[in-house]
C-alpha positions in Angstrom: 0.0 0.1 0.0 3.0 2.4 0.0 2.4 3.3 -3.7 -0.9 5.1 -3.0 0.6 8.5 -3.4 1.6 7.9 -6.8 -0.3 9.2 -9.8 -0.6 8.8 -13.5 -1.6 11.1 -16.3 -1.1 11.8 -19.9 1.2 14.5 -21.1 0.3 17.0 -23.8 1.7 14.6 -26.5 -0.6 11.7 -25.3 2.1 9.6 -23.4 1.3 8.3 -19.9 3.7 9.2 -17.0 3.7 8.0 -13.5 5.1 9.8 -10.3 4.3 12.3 -7.7 1.7 15.0 -8.5 2.0 18.6 -7.7 0.4 21.9 -8.8 2.0 25.1 -9.7 0.5 28.2 -11.3 -2.7 26.3 -12.0 -0.9 23.7 -14.0 -0.5 20.1 -13.0 3.0 18.2 -13.0 4.1 14.7 -12.5 7.7 14.2 -11.3 8.9 10.8 -11.9 10.6 9.1 -8.9 14.4 9.8 -9.3 14.1 12.3 -12.0 14.8 16.0 -11.7 12.2 16.7 -14.4 8.6 17.3 -14.1 6.1 16.9 -16.8 3.0 19.0 -17.4 -0.1 16.8 -17.5 -3.6 17.0 -18.6 -5.7 17.4 -15.6 -8.7 15.5 -16.9 -6.4 12.3 -17.3 -5.0 12.2 -13.5 -5.6 9.0 -11.8 -4.5 8.1 -8.2 -2.8 4.7 -7.5 -5.0 2.6 -5.4 -2.2 0.9 -3.6 -3.2 -2.5 -4.8 -1.4 -4.6 -7.6 -3.0 -6.4 -10.4 -2.4 -9.9 -11.5 0.7 -8.6 -13.4 2.1 -7.4 -10.1 1.8 -3.7 -11.4 0.1 -1.0 -9.7 -3.5 -0.4 -10.3 -4.8 3.1 -10.8 -8.3 4.4 -10.2 -8.8 4.8 -13.9 -7.4 1.4 -15.1 -9.9 -1.0 -17.0 -8.7 -4.3 -17.9 -10.8 -6.6 -20.2 -10.7 -10.3 -19.6 -11.6 -13.6 -21.6 -13.2 -16.2 -19.7 -11.7 -19.7 -20.5 -11.8 -23.1 -18.9 -8.3 -24.0 -17.5 -7.6 -28.0 -17.7 -4.4 -27.4 -15.5 -6.4 -25.9 -12.6 -9.8 -27.3 -13.5 -11.6 -23.9 -13.0 -12.7 -21.0 -14.9 -10.1 -18.3 -15.2 -10.0 -14.8 -16.5 -7.3 -14.1 -18.9 -6.3 -10.5 -19.5 -6.4 -9.5 -23.3 -3.0 -9.0 -24.4 -1.3 -11.2 -21.8 -1.0 -15.1 -21.0 -1.4 -14.5 -17.4 -4.9 -15.4 -15.9 -6.6 -15.4 -12.4 -9.2 -17.6 -11.1 -12.7 -16.4 -11.8 -13.4 -17.0 -8.2 -11.1 -14.2 -7.3 -13.5 -11.5 -8.5 -16.5 -10.2 -6.7 -19.7 -10.5 -8.6 -20.2 -6.8 -8.6 -16.8 -6.4 -10.5 -17.8 -8.5 -13.4 -19.5 -6.8 -16.3 -20.1 -8.9 -19.6 -19.6 -6.6 -22.6 -20.1 -9.2 -25.3 -18.5 -12.5 -26.5 -15.5 -13.2 -28.5 -17.5 -15.1 -31.4 -20.1 -12.2 -32.0 -17.6 -9.4 -31.3 -14.1 -10.4 -32.2 -13.0 -6.6 -32.0 -13.2 -6.9 -28.1 -10.1 -9.0 -28.3 -8.0 -6.1 -29.8 -5.5 -4.8 -27.5 -5.7 -0.8 -27.2 -2.6 1.2 -26.8 
């Protein structure tokens, strides 16, 4: 939970940056840890770190939204959620029912499997 003071936001050129947030002269900046530079960021894209880590052991920010494909796993003999664009998966039982929203299926909507950048 020590990362809950981290923020991420998009810079003017559309790149995401992660670090510590500060405001100066009504402009928002993120200073990357260990870097002497601060990047001006768009205020509408600022997201705070939740202090929790996802299945990839990376920080989860309040604006993060991952899509999963539900598949049967013969190895663990249970249903698993595999994040799109990754081979890592997590047992479907790890999710609370209110965390799951079905947005379609891969047969009727193959575009849902496309990875966004």
